[in-house]
C-alpha positions, -999 to +999 in steps of 0.1 A: -521+395-739-519+432-742-524+457-773-530+425-796-496+415-785-492+380-769-466+373-741-453+334-738-430+323-709-415+293-709-384+269-705-372+239-724-400+240-756-387+244-789-425+246-804-461+254-795-492+253-812-514+286-812-553+281-816-575+313-823-613+309-821-636+339-825-661+348-797-696+363-800-693+383-764-726+389-761-739+351-763-710+334-745-713+358-720-745+351-714-740+311-713-708+315-694-694+344-680-667+330-667-652+319-698-613+319-687-624+293-664-639+268-688-621+273-724-615+239-727-652+241-737-632+251-770-612+218-776-642+201-794-644+232-818-622+235-847-600+271-843-606+296-866-570+300-873-541+278-861-501+287-863-472+265-851-446+292-831-407+280-831-395+293-797-359+307-797-337+280-775-319+307-753-345+329-744-374+326-718-403+345-732-411+357-766-439+383-776-458+382-807-485+401-821-521+384-828-526+378-864-540+414-882-571+397-896-577+392-856-575+424-845-607+438-838-622+402-830-631+389-796-609+357-797-595+334-772-560+324-776-554+288-768-513+277-769-505+241-770-468+224-758-454+199-742-489+182-734-501+216-715-522+238-729-531+273-717-555+300-730-564+336-724-595+358-738-585+388-762-609+413-759-612+444-786-621+471-774-608+502-755-623+499-720-603+500-691-627+481-664-622+488-626-639+463-602-643+475-563-655+440-552-657+451-516-679+480-524-698+468-555-684+492-580-677+490-614-657+523-633-654+518-667-630+550-687-616+548-726-584+529-720-563+554-746-578+585-728-584+575-689-614+596-693-648+579-679-672+569-708-706+588-706-729+555-715-723+520-705-743+488-705-729+467-677-740+429-670-733+412-633-731+375-630-720+360-597-699+326-590-712+313-556-690+298-532-706+262-547-696+273-582-730+279-596-729+312-615-761+330-610-774+364-633-775+395-607-782+423-629-775+445-660-780+484-665-773+507-687-756+537-668-751+575-686-728+596-661-719+628-666-682+627-654-682+587-639-693+557-651-701+538-622-723+516-613-736+502-579-751+476-566 
């Protein structure tokens, strides 16, 4: 998923169902910061929008655009076909985030310009080896030339 488009790689499929679930990012992230790993929780919720997508037989990939009404929304995109379900989160923002785990650094820049942002709010959670999720810290950083949060 990139630039309001979804690329789907497939094999021996004629059709898939695409479900879109609107997400309240602040609430969802506070409750479950690793939403990608637990997207099955959305299966009990009716999607905000559903599409059936016919797949060309002589291709192995297709790219399609998110529906226009969802371009400025944070959405979980779920694709179901042949008994399998895959999902990815689409975040409607213009952020490029680089995480340097070994040094405990996060760099936040504007994705279109590549320039550091002057002020960012960062909320950090850790997933422990036993799978438990713990809040680590949050911070607002105002930086002159580099939007970096250190541990």
